[in-house]
C-alpha positions in Angstrom: 50.0 -27.3 -22.6 47.0 -29.6 -23.2 45.6 -27.0 -25.5 48.7 -27.1 -27.6 48.5 -30.9 -27.8 44.9 -30.8 -28.7 45.6 -28.2 -31.4 48.4 -30.3 -32.8 46.2 -33.4 -33.0 43.4 -31.5 -34.7 45.9 -30.0 -37.2 47.3 -33.4 -38.0 43.9 -34.9 -38.5 42.8 -32.1 -40.7 46.0 -32.1 -42.8 45.7 -35.9 -43.3 42.1 -35.6 -44.3 42.9 -32.8 -46.8 45.8 -34.9 -48.1 43.6 -37.9 -48.7 41.0 -35.7 -50.5 43.6 -34.3 -52.9 45.2 -37.7 -53.6 41.9 -39.3 -54.5 41.2 -36.7 -57.2 38.0 -35.4 -55.8 39.1 -31.8 -56.2 39.7 -29.7 -59.3 43.3 -28.5 -60.1 43.1 -25.2 -58.3 41.4 -26.6 -55.2 44.0 -29.4 -55.2 46.9 -27.0 -55.1 45.2 -24.9 -52.3 44.5 -28.0 -50.2 48.0 -29.4 -50.7 49.6 -26.1 -49.7 47.4 -25.7 -46.6 48.0 -29.3 -45.5 51.7 -28.8 -45.9 51.6 -25.6 -43.9 49.6 -27.2 -41.1 52.1 -30.1 -41.0 55.0 -27.7 -40.7 53.2 -25.9 -37.9 52.7 -29.1 -36.0 56.3 -30.1 -36.5 57.5 -26.7 -35.2 55.2 -27.0 -32.2 56.7 -30.4 -31.4 60.2 -29.1 -31.7 59.4 -26.1 -29.4 57.8 -28.5 -26.9 60.9 -30.8 -27.0 63.2 -27.8 -26.4 61.0 -26.6 -23.5 61.1 -30.1 -22.0 64.9 -30.3 -22.3 65.3 -26.8 -20.6 62.8 -27.7 -17.9 64.6 -31.0 -17.2 68.0 -29.3 -17.2 66.8 -26.7 -14.6 65.1 -29.3 -12.5 68.1 -31.5 -12.0 71.0 -28.9 -12.0 
């Protein structure tokens, strides 16, 4: 579980760094599109991981107390 959390934090940091680089105009047009797409994909992956972890927590809590 801690590996998933570490992976999520690393993905969030990388996606925010890539987003900043593309917004500051340091990249050319093709690289800007690629970085933006990759940052969005990483963000969606982290959100999906958080949703799966929340569902697992709800299921665990339900089975623990019922």
